[in-house]
C-alpha positions as CSV (number, residue, x, y, z in Angstrom):
1,M,-0.6,-2.2,11.8
2,A,1.7,-5.1,10.9
3,R,5.0,-4.9,9.5
4,K,5.9,-7.2,7.2
5,Q,10.2,-7.9,7.7
6,C,12.8,-9.5,5.7
7,Q,12.5,-13.1,6.6
8,V,16.5,-14.1,6.7
9,C,17.3,-10.6,9.2
10,G,13.8,-9.6,10.1
11,Q,14.7,-5.9,9.0
12,P,11.7,-3.9,7.8
13,A,11.2,-5.6,3.9
14,T,11.1,-3.8,1.1
15,V,10.8,-6.4,-1.6
16,R,8.4,-9.8,-2.2
17,V,10.0,-11.8,-4.7
18,E,9.0,-15.1,-6.6
19,A,12.3,-17.4,-7.0
20,N,13.1,-20.3,-7.9
21,L,15.9,-21.6,-4.8
22,N,17.3,-25.4,-5.7
23,G,14.7,-26.0,-8.2
24,R,12.3,-25.3,-5.8
25,H,9.5,-22.4,-6.2
26,S,9.2,-20.0,-3.3
27,T,7.7,-16.6,-2.4
28,M,9.7,-14.6,0.3
29,L,9.9,-10.7,1.9
30,L,13.7,-9.6,1.6
31,C,15.2,-6.2,3.0
32,D,17.2,-4.2,0.4
33,D,20.1,-6.3,1.6
34,H,19.5,-9.7,1.1
35,Y,17.1,-9.2,-2.3
36,R,20.7,-7.6,-3.7
37,Q,22.3,-11.3,-2.4
38,L,19.1,-13.0,-3.8
39,V,19.8,-11.4,-7.2
40,R,23.5,-12.6,-7.3
41,Q,22.2,-16.1,-6.4
42,Q,20.2,-16.1,-9.4
43,K,22.9,-14.9,-11.8
44,R,20.1,-11.6,-12.9
45,T,21.4,-8.5,-14.6
46,V,20.7,-5.8,-11.8
47,S,18.7,-3.0,-13.7
48,P,21.1,0.6,-14.1
49,L,18.7,2.2,-12.0
50,E,18.5,-0.2,-9.3
51,A,22.0,-0.7,-9.5
52,L,22.8,2.9,-8.6
53,F,19.5,3.5,-6.3
54,G,18.2,0.2,-4.7
55,A,15.2,-1.9,-4.8
56,R,12.7,0.7,-2.9
57,S,13.6,4.3,-4.7
58,G,15.0,5.0,-1.8
59,L,17.3,8.0,-4.4
60,F,19.1,10.8,-2.8
61,E,18.7,9.4,0.4
62,D,20.7,7.0,0.0
63,F,23.6,9.1,-0.5
64,L,23.9,12.1,0.7
65,G,21.4,11.0,4.2
66,S,17.7,11.2,4.7
67,D,18.0,15.4,6.0
68,F,19.7,16.9,3.0
69,F,16.9,17.4,1.0
70,R,14.0,18.3,3.3
71,I,13.1,21.5,1.4
72,G,9.3,22.0,1.7
73,D,9.0,18.4,1.9
74,E,8.2,15.9,5.0
75,S,10.4,12.5,2.7
76,A,10.6,10.2,6.4
77,T,11.7,6.8,5.3
78,V,7.8,4.6,7.0
79,A,8.5,0.6,7.3
80,A,6.5,-1.4,4.3
81,D,3.4,-2.9,5.2
82,A,1.2,-5.4,3.3
83,D,0.3,-2.8,0.0
84,D,4.2,-1.2,0.4
85,V,6.5,-4.2,-0.8
86,V,7.5,-4.6,-4.2
87,D,6.7,-7.5,-6.5
88,A,9.6,-9.4,-8.5
89,S,10.1,-12.2,-9.8
90,F,13.1,-14.4,-10.8
91,G,13.4,-17.6,-12.8
92,E,13.5,-16.6,-15.8
93,P,15.1,-13.8,-17.8
94,A,13.8,-10.4,-17.6
95,S,12.9,-8.5,-21.0
96,A,14.3,-6.1,-22.6
97,G,13.8,-2.8,-21.0
98,S,11.3,-4.0,-17.9
99,G,14.1,-3.2,-15.6
100,A,13.6,-4.0,-12.0
101,P,10.0,-3.2,-10.7
102,R,10.3,-0.5,-8.1
103,R,7.5,2.2,-6.8
104,R,8.0,5.2,-6.9
105,G,7.7,7.0,-3.2
106,S,6.9,10.3,-1.6
107,G,9.1,13.3,-1.2
108,L,12.4,13.1,-3.1
109,A,11.9,10.2,-5.0
110,S,8.3,11.8,-6.5
111,R,10.5,15.0,-7.7
112,I,12.6,13.0,-10.4
113,S,10.8,13.1,-13.5
114,E,10.3,10.2,-15.3
115,Q,12.7,11.5,-18.4
116,S,14.9,11.7,-15.7
117,E,15.3,8.9,-13.8
118,E,15.2,7.3,-17.6
119,L,18.3,9.5,-18.0
120,L,20.3,8.2,-15.2
121,Q,19.9,4.6,-15.9
122,E,21.4,5.7,-19.8
123,A,24.5,7.1,-18.2
124,A,24.8,3.7,-15.8
125,K,24.9,1.7,-18.9
126,Y,27.5,3.9,-20.6
127,A,30.0,3.4,-17.4
128,A,29.3,-0.1,-18.0
129,E,29.9,0.3,-21.5
130,F,33.5,2.3,-21.6
131,G,34.3,-0.9,-18.5
132,R,34.0,1.8,-15.6
133,P,32.7,0.8,-12.0
134,E,30.8,4.1,-11.2
135,V,28.9,6.6,-13.0
136,D,30.9,9.5,-13.2
137,T,30.1,13.4,-15.1
138,E,31.1,12.4,-18.6
139,H,28.1,9.6,-18.3
140,L,25.5,11.9,-17.2
141,L,26.4,14.9,-19.4
142,L,26.8,12.2,-22.3
143,A,23.2,10.9,-20.8
144,L,21.9,14.1,-20.7
145,N,22.6,15.0,-24.9
146,H,19.7,12.7,-25.6
147,S,17.1,15.1,-23.5
148,D,15.1,17.4,-26.1
149,V,15.4,20.0,-23.2
150,I,19.3,19.9,-22.9
151,K,19.1,19.7,-27.0
152,T,17.2,23.6,-26.6
153,I,19.2,25.0,-23.8
154,L,22.5,23.7,-25.8
155,G,20.6,25.5,-28.9
156,Q,20.6,28.3,-27.6
157,F,23.8,28.4,-27.5
158,K,25.3,27.3,-30.7
159,I,26.4,24.7,-29.8
160,K,26.2,21.7,-31.7
161,V,25.1,18.3,-29.5
162,D,26.9,15.9,-31.7
163,D,30.3,17.8,-31.2
164,L,30.2,17.5,-27.4
165,T,29.5,13.9,-27.3
166,R,32.2,13.6,-30.2
167,K,34.3,15.3,-27.3
168,I,33.0,13.0,-24.5
169,E,33.5,9.9,-26.4
170,S,37.3,10.8,-27.1
171,E,38.7,12.2,-23.4
172,A,36.1,9.5,-20.8
173,K,38.7,7.1,-19.7
174,R,37.8,3.3,-20.7
175,G,38.3,0.1,-19.3
176,D,40.0,-2.5,-21.3
177,K,36.8,-4.1,-21.2
178,P,32.8,-3.3,-20.3
179,F,32.1,-3.5,-16.6
180,E,30.1,-6.4,-15.6
181,G,28.4,-5.9,-12.0
182,E,26.4,-3.2,-10.2
183,I,26.9,-0.3,-11.1
184,G,29.0,2.4,-8.3
185,V,28.3,6.1,-8.4
186,S,31.4,8.4,-8.5
187,P,31.7,11.6,-5.2
188,R,31.0,14.0,-8.2
189,V,28.2,13.0,-9.1
190,K,26.6,12.4,-5.7
191,D,27.4,16.6,-6.0
192,A,25.7,17.1,-8.9
193,L,23.3,15.4,-8.0
194,S,22.4,17.7,-4.5
195,R,23.3,20.8,-6.3
196,A,20.4,20.3,-9.3
197,F,17.8,19.5,-6.2
198,V,18.9,22.8,-5.1
199,A,18.5,24.4,-8.3
200,S,15.1,23.0,-8.6
201,N,14.5,24.5,-5.3
202,E,16.1,28.2,-6.2
203,L,14.2,28.2,-9.8
204,G,10.6,27.2,-7.9
205,H,9.9,24.0,-9.7
206,S,8.3,21.1,-8.3
207,Y,10.9,18.6,-10.5
208,V,14.0,17.9,-11.0
209,G,14.7,17.5,-14.2
210,P,17.6,16.9,-17.0
211,E,18.3,21.0,-16.7
212,H,18.8,20.9,-13.4
213,F,21.3,17.9,-13.9
214,L,22.9,20.1,-16.6
215,I,23.3,22.8,-14.1
216,G,24.1,20.3,-11.2
217,L,27.1,19.2,-13.5
218,A,28.5,22.5,-14.2
219,E,28.4,23.3,-10.7
220,E,30.5,20.4,-9.4
221,G,33.8,22.5,-11.0
222,E,35.9,19.1,-11.1
223,G,34.8,16.0,-13.4
224,L,35.4,16.4,-16.9
225,A,31.6,17.2,-17.1
226,A,32.0,20.5,-15.5
227,N,36.0,20.8,-17.6
228,L,33.7,20.7,-20.6
229,L,31.0,22.8,-20.0
230,R,33.5,25.5,-18.8
231,R,35.2,24.8,-22.3
232,Y,32.2,25.8,-24.2
233,G,31.4,28.6,-22.1
234,L,28.3,27.4,-19.8
235,T,28.5,29.0,-16.6
236,P,26.5,27.9,-13.6
237,Q,24.5,31.3,-14.4
238,A,24.6,31.6,-18.4
239,L,22.5,27.9,-18.0
240,R,20.3,28.8,-15.1
241,Q,19.2,31.8,-17.3
242,Q,18.6,29.7,-20.3
243,V,16.3,26.9,-18.1
244,S,14.4,30.2,-17.2
245,K,14.4,31.5,-20.6
246,V,13.4,27.7,-22.0
247,V,11.7,26.1,-19.5
248,G,10.4,28.6,-17.3
249,K,10.1,30.0,-13.4
250,G,7.9,27.5,-10.9
251,A,7.9,25.3,-14.2
252,E,5.6,21.3,-12.9
253,D,7.8,19.9,-15.9
254,G,10.9,19.7,-17.8
255,R,10.1,18.6,-21.4
256,A,10.7,21.9,-23.7
257,E,7.6,22.1,-26.0
258,T,8.7,20.5,-29.8
259,P,6.3,21.8,-32.7
260,T,4.6,19.1,-33.8
261,N,2.6,18.7,-37.6
262,T,-0.6,19.0,-36.4
263,P,-0.9,22.9,-35.4
264,E,-4.5,23.6,-36.0
265,L,-5.7,20.4,-34.1
266,D,-2.9,21.3,-31.0
267,K,-4.8,24.5,-30.5
268,Y,-8.0,22.2,-30.0
269,S,-6.8,19.2,-28.3
270,R,-4.3,17.9,-25.7
271,D,-2.2,15.2,-26.5
272,L,-2.5,12.0,-24.0
273,T,0.5,10.6,-25.1
274,K,2.8,13.2,-24.0
275,M,1.0,13.8,-20.9
276,A,1.4,10.0,-20.0
277,R,5.5,9.9,-21.1
278,D,5.9,13.3,-18.8
279,G,4.1,11.1,-16.0
280,K,1.0,13.8,-15.6
281,L,-1.4,10.6,-15.8
282,D,-2.3,8.8,-12.8
283,P,-2.4,5.6,-13.0
284,V,-5.8,3.5,-14.1
285,I,-6.5,0.7,-12.2
286,G,-9.4,-1.9,-12.0
287,R,-10.0,-1.1,-15.7
288,A,-8.3,-3.6,-17.8
289,Q,-10.9,-4.9,-19.4
290,E,-12.4,-2.5,-21.0
291,I,-8.5,-1.5,-22.4
292,E,-8.3,-4.2,-23.4
293,T,-11.7,-4.2,-25.1
294,T,-11.1,-0.6,-26.5
295,I,-7.8,-2.2,-28.0
296,E,-9.2,-5.2,-29.9
297,V,-11.6,-2.3,-31.7
298,L,-9.1,0.1,-32.4
299,A,-6.7,-2.9,-34.1
300,R,-9.3,-4.3,-36.3
301,R,-9.5,-3.0,-40.2
302,K,-13.4,-2.4,-39.9
303,K,-15.2,-0.4,-37.4
304,N,-12.6,0.7,-35.3
305,N,-14.1,3.0,-33.6
306,P,-14.7,2.5,-30.0
307,V,-17.3,4.4,-28.2
308,L,-17.4,4.3,-24.5
309,I,-20.6,4.3,-22.6
310,G,-21.7,4.8,-19.4
311,E,-22.7,6.4,-16.3
312,P,-21.1,10.1,-15.7
313,G,-18.5,9.1,-13.2
314,V,-17.8,6.0,-13.4
315,G,-14.5,6.5,-15.5
316,K,-14.5,6.1,-18.9
317,T,-11.9,9.2,-19.7
318,A,-9.4,6.9,-17.7
319,I,-9.7,4.3,-19.4
320,V,-8.9,6.1,-22.9
321,E,-6.2,7.8,-20.5
322,G,-4.8,4.2,-19.7
323,L,-5.0,3.2,-23.0
324,A,-2.4,5.9,-23.7
325,Q,-0.2,4.9,-20.6
326,R,0.0,1.6,-22.8
327,M,0.8,3.1,-25.8
328,V,3.7,4.7,-24.8
329,A,4.5,1.7,-22.9
330,G,4.2,-0.1,-26.3
331,E,1.5,-2.6,-24.9
332,V,-0.3,-2.6,-27.6
333,P,-0.6,-4.2,-30.6
334,E,2.0,-2.9,-34.0
335,T,-0.4,-1.2,-35.3
336,L,-0.9,0.5,-32.1
337,R,2.4,1.4,-31.7
338,D,3.9,5.3,-32.5
339,K,0.7,7.4,-33.1
340,R,-0.3,9.8,-30.8
341,L,-3.9,9.4,-29.1
342,V,-5.8,13.3,-28.9
343,E,-8.3,14.4,-27.2
344,L,-10.3,17.1,-29.2
345,N,-12.1,19.5,-27.5
346,I,-15.7,20.4,-29.6
347,N,-16.7,22.8,-27.3
348,A,-13.7,24.6,-27.6
349,M,-13.4,24.9,-31.5
350,V,-16.8,26.6,-31.4
351,A,-16.1,29.1,-28.5
352,G,-14.9,32.2,-30.4
353,A,-16.1,32.3,-33.4
354,K,-18.2,34.8,-34.2
355,Y,-19.0,34.6,-37.4
356,R,-21.2,32.3,-39.9
357,G,-18.2,30.6,-41.3
358,E,-15.3,30.7,-38.6
359,F,-15.8,27.2,-37.0
360,E,-16.7,25.5,-40.4
361,E,-13.2,26.8,-41.2
362,R,-11.8,25.5,-38.1
363,V,-12.8,21.8,-38.5
364,Q,-11.9,22.0,-42.4
365,K,-8.4,22.6,-41.0
366,V,-8.5,20.1,-38.2
367,L,-9.5,17.7,-40.6
368,K,-7.4,18.6,-42.9
369,E,-3.7,17.6,-40.7
370,V,-6.0,14.4,-39.2
371,T,-6.2,13.0,-42.8
372,E,-2.8,14.0,-43.8
373,H,-1.4,12.4,-41.1
374,Q,-4.4,9.4,-40.9
375,G,-1.5,6.9,-39.7
376,E,-0.4,8.8,-37.1
377,L,-3.0,10.1,-35.3
378,I,-6.4,8.4,-32.7
379,L,-8.7,11.0,-32.2
380,F,-10.7,10.7,-28.3
381,I,-13.4,13.2,-28.3
382,D,-15.3,12.9,-24.9
383,E,-19.2,13.8,-25.0
384,V,-19.5,12.5,-27.7
385,H,-22.6,13.0,-28.5
386,T,-22.3,16.9,-29.4
387,I,-20.5,16.5,-32.5
388,V,-24.2,15.6,-33.5
389,G,-25.4,18.9,-34.4
390,A,-22.6,20.6,-33.6
391,G,-21.9,24.5,-35.8
392,Q,-25.6,24.6,-36.6
393,G,-25.8,26.9,-33.8
394,G,-30.1,25.8,-33.7
395,G,-30.0,26.9,-37.4
396,E,-30.5,25.2,-40.6
397,G,-27.6,25.3,-43.1
398,G,-24.6,25.1,-40.4
399,L,-22.0,22.8,-41.1
400,D,-22.6,19.4,-38.9
401,V,-19.7,17.7,-37.7
402,A,-21.6,14.2,-37.1
403,N,-22.1,14.5,-41.0
404,V,-18.6,15.3,-41.9
405,F,-16.8,12.6,-39.6
406,K,-19.4,9.6,-41.2
407,P,-18.0,9.2,-44.5
408,M,-14.4,9.8,-42.9
409,M,-14.6,7.2,-40.6
410,A,-16.6,5.0,-43.0
411,R,-13.7,5.1,-45.2
412,G,-11.0,4.8,-43.1
413,E,-9.2,8.3,-42.5
414,L,-10.4,8.9,-39.1
415,N,-9.7,6.6,-35.9
416,L,-12.2,8.1,-33.5
417,I,-12.5,6.9,-29.7
418,G,-15.9,8.9,-27.6
419,A,-17.1,8.3,-25.0
420,T,-20.8,9.3,-23.7
421,T,-23.8,8.0,-21.4
422,L,-25.5,5.8,-22.3
423,N,-28.9,8.2,-22.2
424,E,-27.1,10.0,-25.1
425,Y,-26.2,7.5,-27.0
426,Q,-29.5,6.4,-27.3
427,K,-30.5,10.0,-28.1
428,Y,-28.6,11.7,-30.4
429,I,-26.1,8.2,-32.3
430,E,-28.2,5.0,-31.8
431,K,-30.8,7.8,-33.8
432,D,-28.9,7.7,-36.6
433,A,-28.1,5.2,-38.4
434,A,-25.8,6.0,-40.6
435,L,-23.1,7.2,-37.7
436,E,-24.4,4.5,-35.1
437,R,-22.8,2.1,-37.9
438,R,-19.1,3.6,-37.3
439,F,-19.3,3.0,-34.0
440,Q,-18.5,-0.2,-31.5
441,P,-20.5,0.3,-28.1
442,V,-17.9,-0.7,-25.1
443,M,-20.1,-0.7,-22.0
444,V,-18.1,1.2,-19.2
445,P,-19.8,-0.5,-15.8
446,E,-19.3,1.4,-12.1
447,P,-16.3,-0.6,-10.5
448,T,-17.3,-3.9,-8.2
449,V,-16.8,-3.8,-5.0
450,A,-13.3,-5.8,-4.9
451,Q,-12.1,-3.1,-7.9
452,T,-13.5,-0.5,-5.8
453,M,-10.3,-1.6,-3.1
454,M,-8.2,-2.1,-5.6
455,I,-8.2,1.9,-6.5
456,L,-8.2,2.4,-3.6
457,R,-4.8,0.3,-2.2
458,G,-3.5,2.3,-5.6
459,L,-3.9,5.7,-5.3
460,R,-3.1,5.8,-1.2
461,G,-0.7,8.8,-2.7
462,V,-3.5,11.2,-3.7
463,S,-4.9,10.0,0.5
464,G,-2.5,13.1,1.7
465,F,-3.7,15.5,-0.9
466,L,-7.3,14.6,0.5
467,C,-6.8,14.9,3.5
468,V,-7.6,11.3,4.3
469,R,-6.2,9.1,5.9
470,L,-7.0,5.1,4.6
471,L,-5.8,2.6,7.2
472,N,-6.0,-1.1,5.8
473,P,-8.4,-2.4,8.1
474,S,-11.1,-0.3,6.3
475,L,-10.2,-1.9,2.8
């Protein structure tokens, strides 16, 4: 398999850039070192995470050596091939919050939670604001104060985050003016990060999150962060015990559960926007047109309830998950931003309802919450045809969920996305003219050959899980 090489030095290429060099548009393949040189030539600001960890998300291998963290996973650095090269572009100012294009690798990089990466960027920003050329422990601790799980842990010790923030800001060293340039990382932070990885493994967690960083800062022992934590009585052992209580042992993510304003709805649903924010949803490839159409329908003033129609397994639910990811990224119209996309499970509502009227009571409680927060919620119901007759149990006089939904959809109190097959749409929904009027069909065809190739290329990371090797010639 052909390897792509840096066009300057011949080393393995990691970035494909499109740049304006002396007024001429050029596409180049570069290694990390020459990519950084080009960044400086273009007078472009390196994103904090890129400045910390390089263009390839090499992360801690660059700091501590590639062998340090090989605890139960293989993380070998492989030279980039045609599909592994990261794309970047120059010549236009970077949009706010865009950062440098990068890919999450396997092994070490994949264990860093999305939230942790954001907090590392925040730490780099604090270092620059304080006029320091390196991220030190106090900058990382200051960034950690923004994490919900850290707030929860500190709250268990009766520590106010605002008080800790003020102490950090008053005691942290500052330069004469904000620092401009690439931000380095102090040896103390490197030590704390290495200890965070160890803490994650010892707690049986599959990720490295803010809570592990906090333990690492306490164990590091020499920096300002460790000094402050000691003053508050936050020993490494005490922190480990609280992390186990708040997050649990063997957890798969680092988010402490925060209460929502829809407890009844939460019993029978899953919050897709929260899952997208936590990085729990797979990337959606080759379905941009269907996602755009769904967004257009949702943004309408009337008949704004799309129903995705396609054969089983074609990817209808994946389209909704892709929408959730766009909502979290802010890549949707203003009317859809800051909303929650929640998948409601009708079968879960029916299950366990032993007595007549119990299901009806559940539905009324859920719909009451939906009505009270109608500007904040979008419901998704897979197999949406099941709402027709749901609750009647084959008898007469029972509650039909579809009949409850119809007036709410007509009044705009319920924003609903449905998914079903063409046969079931025609059999259950199309026959009910009042219900059919509330939906806007969005057809979801099978992926084309070109789309299938895109999907295979984009999801090569699952080949290890499936024990299947995908070679470029086969694509």
